[in-house]
C-alpha positions in Angstrom: -5.6 10.8 -19.3 -6.6 8.3 -22.0 -10.2 7.6 -22.9 -11.3 4.4 -24.7 -13.0 4.7 -28.0 -15.7 2.3 -29.4 -13.0 0.4 -31.2 -11.0 -0.3 -28.1 -8.2 2.2 -28.8 -7.3 4.9 -26.3 -6.9 8.6 -27.1 -5.5 11.4 -24.9 -7.9 13.8 -23.1 -7.3 17.1 -21.3 -3.6 16.9 -22.1 -3.1 20.7 -21.7 -4.6 20.5 -18.2 -2.3 17.8 -17.0 0.7 19.2 -18.8 0.6 22.2 -16.4 1.1 19.8 -13.4 3.8 17.6 -14.9 6.3 18.8 -12.2 4.4 16.8 -9.5 5.6 13.3 -8.5 2.3 11.5 -8.7 1.9 8.5 -6.4 -1.7 7.4 -6.7 -5.1 8.3 -8.1 -8.8 7.7 -7.4 -11.8 8.1 -9.7 -15.0 9.0 -7.8 -18.0 11.4 -8.1 -16.7 14.4 -6.2 -19.4 16.9 -7.2 -22.5 14.6 -7.3 -23.1 15.1 -11.0 -23.1 11.4 -11.9 -19.7 11.3 -13.6 -16.3 10.3 -12.3 -13.8 12.9 -11.3 -10.2 12.3 -10.6 -8.2 12.8 -7.4 -4.4 12.7 -7.8 -2.1 12.0 -4.8 1.5 13.3 -5.0 4.7 12.9 -3.0 8.3 13.3 -3.6 10.0 13.7 -0.2 12.9 15.5 -1.7 10.8 18.3 -3.2 11.9 21.8 -2.0 8.4 23.1 -1.7 5.5 21.4 0.3 3.1 22.3 -2.6 4.7 19.4 -4.5 3.0 16.8 -2.4 -0.5 18.3 -2.3 -3.5 16.4 -3.7 -5.2 17.7 -6.7 -8.8 17.3 -7.8 -9.8 17.3 -11.5 -13.5 17.7 -12.3 -15.1 15.9 -15.2 -17.6 17.7 -17.4 -19.4 14.4 -18.2 -17.7 14.1 -21.6 -14.3 13.1 -20.4 -12.9 16.7 -20.3 -11.2 17.5 -17.0 -10.5 20.8 -15.3 -8.5 21.4 -12.2 -10.4 22.5 -9.0 -8.4 25.2 -7.3 -9.5 24.9 -3.6 -11.4 21.6 -3.2 -9.1 20.1 -0.6 -7.4 21.5 2.6 -3.6 21.6 2.6 -1.9 18.3 3.6 1.2 18.0 5.7 1.7 14.3 4.9 2.6 12.5 1.7 -0.2 10.1 0.7 -0.3 7.1 -1.6 -3.9 5.8 -1.5 -7.4 7.2 -1.1 -10.8 5.7 -1.1 -14.3 7.3 -1.2 -17.3 6.3 0.9 -20.5 8.1 2.0 -19.8 7.6 5.7 -22.5 10.0 6.9 -25.3 8.8 4.6 -26.0 12.2 3.1 -25.8 11.0 -0.5 -22.4 12.4 -1.5 -19.0 10.8 -1.6 -16.6 11.5 1.3 -12.8 11.0 1.0 -10.5 8.9 3.2 -6.8 9.6 2.5 -4.2 7.3 3.9 -0.9 9.0 5.1 2.3 7.4 3.7 4.9 9.4 5.6 5.6 12.9 6.9 7.8 14.7 4.4 11.4 15.6 5.4 11.2 13.7 8.7 10.1 10.1 7.9 7.8 10.1 10.9 4.6 8.1 10.9 1.9 10.1 9.2 -1.7 11.1 9.9 -4.5 9.5 7.9 -7.4 11.8 7.3 -11.1 11.7 6.4 -12.6 14.6 4.4 -16.3 15.2 4.3 -17.9 16.5 1.2 -19.4 19.9 2.0 -20.1 21.7 -1.2 -20.1 20.9 -4.9 -16.6 19.4 -5.3 -15.4 20.8 -2.0 -14.2 19.0 1.1 -13.5 19.8 4.7 -11.1 18.0 7.1 -13.2 16.0 9.7 -10.3 14.1 11.1 -10.9 15.2 14.7 -14.6 14.1 14.5 -14.4 10.9 12.4 -10.8 9.4 12.1 -10.6 7.9 15.6 -8.1 5.0 15.5 -7.6 5.4 11.8 -5.8 8.7 12.2 -2.5 7.2 13.4 -2.8 3.7 12.0 0.6 3.6 10.2 2.2 4.0 6.8 -0.7 3.2 4.6 -0.1 1.7 1.1 -3.6 0.5 0.2 -7.2 0.6 1.5 -10.7 -0.2 0.5 -14.3 -0.1 1.8 -16.1 -3.4 1.8 -18.8 -5.3 3.7 -16.7 -8.1 5.3 -19.2 -9.7 7.7 -22.4 -9.4 5.7 -24.2 -7.0 8.0 -24.9 -4.4 5.3 -22.4 -1.9 6.6 -19.0 -1.5 5.0 -15.7 -1.7 6.9 -12.5 0.1 5.9 -9.7 -2.4 5.2 -6.2 -0.9 5.4 -2.7 -2.3 4.8 0.7 -0.7 5.0 4.4 -1.1 5.9 5.0 -2.3 9.5 1.2 -2.6 9.9 -1.2 -5.4 10.5 -3.9 -6.1 7.9 -6.3 -3.7 9.7 -10.1 -3.3 9.8 -11.9 -0.2 10.9 -15.7 0.1 11.6 -17.8 3.2 11.8 -19.5 3.4 15.1 -21.4 6.6 15.9 -19.7 8.1 12.8 -16.2 7.5 14.2 -13.7 4.8 13.0 -12.9 2.1 15.6 -10.2 -0.4 15.2 -11.8 -3.9 15.0 -8.8 -5.8 13.6 -8.7 -8.3 16.4 -12.4 -9.1 16.1 -11.8 -10.1 12.5 -8.9 -12.4 13.4 -6.2 -10.2 12.0 -4.2 -9.3 15.2 -0.4 -9.6 14.8 -0.5 -9.8 11.0 2.1 -7.1 10.6 3.9 -7.2 7.3 5.5 -4.9 4.7 2.2 -4.8 2.8 2.0 -3.0 -0.5 -1.4 -3.9 -2.0 -4.7 -5.6 -1.2 -7.6 -7.0 -3.3 -11.0 -8.2 -2.3 -12.8 -11.1 -4.0 -14.8 -14.2 -3.3 -12.0 -16.6 -3.9 -13.7 -19.8 -2.6 -17.2 -19.3 -3.9 -18.9 -19.2 -0.5 -20.6 -15.8 -1.0 -18.4 -13.6 1.1 -15.3 -11.4 0.4 -11.8 -12.8 1.0 -8.6 -10.9 0.9 -5.3 -11.1 -1.1 -2.5 -9.0 0.3 0.8 -8.3 -1.5 3.9 -8.4 0.7 7.7 -8.0 0.4 8.0 -11.7 -0.4 10.6 -14.3 0.7 13.4 -13.5 -1.8 15.4 -11.0 0.4 17.8 -11.3 3.3 15.0 -10.2 5.6 13.2 -12.9 7.7 10.2 -12.6 9.9 7.8 -14.8 11.8 5.6 -14.5 14.9 8.4 -16.1 17.0 11.3 -14.2 15.4 10.0 -10.8 14.2 11.7 -8.3 12.0 12.1 -5.0 13.9 12.6 -1.3 13.3 13.5 1.2 16.0 13.1 4.9 14.9 14.5 7.8 17.0 17.0 10.5 16.9 19.5 8.3 18.7 22.6 10.5 18.2 20.6 13.8 18.8 21.7 15.5 15.6 18.3 16.5 14.5 17.5 13.7 12.1 15.5 10.5 12.5 17.6 7.3 12.7 15.6 4.2 11.8 17.5 1.0 12.7 16.2 -2.3 11.4 16.9 -5.5 13.4 16.4 -9.2 13.2 15.7 -11.9 15.7 17.9 -14.9 16.3 17.8 -17.4 19.2 15.7 -15.0 21.2 18.0 -12.1 20.8 17.7 -9.0 18.6 20.6 -7.9 16.4 21.1 -4.8 14.2 20.8 -5.8 10.5 23.0 -3.1 8.9 26.8 -3.6 8.7 29.1 -1.7 11.2 30.5 0.7 8.6 27.1 1.8 7.4 25.8 2.3 11.0 29.0 4.2 12.1 28.8 6.5 9.1 25.3 7.5 10.1 26.0 7.6 13.8 29.7 8.5 14.4 29.3 8.3 18.1 29.3 4.5 17.8 32.8 4.4 16.2 34.7 4.3 19.5 32.2 1.8 21.0 32.8 -0.7 18.2 36.4 -0.3 17.0 36.5 -3.8 15.7 34.0 -5.6 13.5 34.3 -8.8 15.6 32.8 -6.8 18.6 29.9 -5.5 16.5 29.3 -8.9 15.0 28.0 -10.2 18.3 26.4 -7.0 19.6 22.7 -7.1 20.3 20.5 -4.0 20.0 20.8 -3.5 23.7 24.6 -3.4 23.3 24.3 -0.8 20.6 22.0 1.6 22.4 20.8 1.5 26.0 17.4 -0.2 26.6 15.9 3.1 27.8 16.6 4.6 24.4 15.2 1.7 22.6 12.0 1.8 24.7 11.7 5.6 23.9 12.0 5.0 20.2 9.1 4.2 17.8 9.1 0.4 18.0 7.8 -1.4 14.9 7.6 -5.1 14.1 6.9 -7.4 11.1 5.7 -11.0 11.7 5.0 -12.0 8.1 6.7 -11.3 4.7 4.7 -13.7 2.5 2.2 -12.6 0.0 -0.9 -14.5 1.0 -4.7 -14.7 0.9 -7.1 -14.6 3.8 -10.2 -16.8 3.9 -13.3 -15.1 5.3 -15.0 -17.6 7.6 -18.1 -15.8 8.9 -16.3 -12.5 9.5 -13.1 -14.1 10.8 -10.1 -14.2 8.5 -7.8 -17.3 8.2 -4.4 -16.9 6.5 -3.4 -19.2 3.6 0.0 -19.3 1.9 0.3 -18.8 -1.9 2.8 -20.8 -4.1 6.4 -19.9 -3.9 6.3 -18.2 -7.3 4.3 -15.5 -5.6 7.1 -14.8 -3.2 10.0 -14.0 -5.5 9.5 -10.2 -5.3 7.4 -7.5 -3.7 3.8 -7.6 -5.0 2.6 -4.1 -5.9 -0.4 -4.9 -8.2 -3.2 -7.5 -7.8 -6.2 -8.3 -10.0 -8.7 -11.1 -9.2 -11.0 -12.7 -11.8 -11.8 -15.8 -13.8 -8.9 -15.6 -16.4 -9.1 -19.1 -17.8 -12.9 -19.4 -18.1 -13.4 -22.3 -15.7 -15.8 -20.4 -13.4 -13.3 -20.0 -10.6 -11.4 -16.9 -9.3 -7.8 -16.6 -10.3 -5.1 -14.1 -9.1 -2.8 -12.0 -11.3 0.1 -10.2 -9.7 3.0 -7.9 -10.6 5.7 -6.2 -8.6 9.5 -5.8 -8.2 11.1 -3.0 -6.2 14.5 -1.5 -7.0 15.0 1.4 -4.5 16.3 -0.3 -1.4 19.1 0.9 0.8 22.6 0.1 -0.4 23.1 -3.1 1.5 20.0 -4.7 -0.1 20.0 -5.6 -3.8 17.1 -4.6 -6.0 14.2 -7.1 -5.8 13.8 -7.7 -9.5 13.2 -11.4 -9.8 9.4 -11.1 -10.4 8.2 -11.9 -13.9 4.5 -11.4 -13.1 2.5 -14.2 -11.6 -0.7 -15.9 -12.6 -2.3 -18.3 -10.0 -5.2 -20.4 -11.1 -7.9 -21.2 -8.5 -10.0 -24.3 -8.2 -12.9 -22.5 -6.4 -12.1 -24.2 -3.1 -9.3 -21.8 -2.1 -6.4 -23.7 -3.7 -4.1 -21.9 -6.2 -1.5 -23.3 -8.6 1.1 -21.3 -10.6 0.8 -21.2 -14.4 4.2 -20.9 -16.0 4.7 -17.5 -17.7 5.6 -19.4 -20.9 2.0 -20.6 -21.1 0.2 -17.6 -19.5 2.0 -15.1 -21.7 2.1 -12.6 -18.9 5.6 -11.1 -18.6 5.6 -8.1 -16.2 9.4 -8.0 -15.6 9.9 -4.3 -14.9 9.3 -2.4 -11.7 5.5 -2.5 -11.6 3.7 -0.1 -9.4 0.1 -1.1 -10.3 -2.0 -3.5 -12.3 -5.5 -2.9 -13.7 -8.0 -5.0 -15.5 -10.1 -3.1 -18.1 -13.0 -4.0 -20.4 -12.5 -3.2 -24.0 -14.5 -3.5 -27.3 -16.1 -6.8 -27.9 -16.4 -7.7 -24.2 -12.7 -8.5 -24.0 -10.4 -7.7 -21.1 -7.0 -6.2 -21.1 -4.5 -5.9 -18.3 -2.5 -2.8 -17.9 0.8 -2.8 -15.9 2.1 0.6 -14.8 5.9 0.6 -14.5 7.9 3.3 -12.8 10.5 4.9 -15.1 9.2 2.8 -18.0 6.4 2.4 -20.5 3.0 0.9 -19.7 2.6 -2.8 -20.7 -0.7 -4.0 -22.0 -1.7 -7.7 -22.2 -4.9 -9.2 -23.8 
């Protein structure tokens, strides 16, 4: 934890408290007022699917004494069985305190689709699981990577906007204190992508909130469109006790497995006799690999869009717009919107890259960081990094815009396995 001083420098705080928890693999965090004392407390979300003990992916809540000193709350949250990446706070029941909504990323050890869970604030800094009463369609919405509450249609009530891998850009509304999926009503049906991040801002100066969504990009061997989706079938196909996710691509109306024969056979030895020769496997469709009944029994996922894009809010209906090709060179994992060149129009700053793909896919490391300048009418143009000075070339996991001394802004890029980068 680093607190900013009046001079704009940052000094560590509560180092001894956080040092005790350094064994955790932290994935995300959220500042919110957990105990209704008018200061910001910190929720930390952890993961690490390879951890030997489930305690390693439990959330932790650190309470603020109002002076920037934090102490760990021992029993604020119920035990989680899922690994989570993002959380957001919203007083859904109107009782004056902040309730938590935690998006499930995956079920540890299995890779199965997780549960997303709302938690109601019940006591000072304490929460109870109200998934059965409140979650509704949100509970099994998918592998959540980002979410935020915002009033999208101007009716004075906030909606929950959710993105994730193999998910559409999704919208949930509270109706009778239960979340209902209204994605189609907002014009976002069949928007499935490998989404990593979202940001909300009025990009076209018409008074409502638009969306920017960070996707895998177009610089990989994967392709996807509404007419030729990218697929994933997940099931224990060879019945050996482990989940087998098989990704597949569309070509000329047929669906083919993406992975090479040697890789697939290594994971599923039962297929070795079926495809003795590579020439046979080269023309095999998914139906040739596994019977149709097995494919239908599997978890079927599809992606229709791999572009990072923005969505124009037209009276509560969202219309998709492409962004320049420079925004598609790598996965986008951090987004900040603001007027960065002082012309009165909203601009978009993005960072990303992703190294940890399976062995057949090279690291996606072509991203240098991207600054897109807006004209206030929904058009965006790329500013060369030579002129912007923004070089986020590592494996970025997040991007934040902070106010510092003198009214200036700084941009902090959090890189995995590397130091923070700060740009002014």
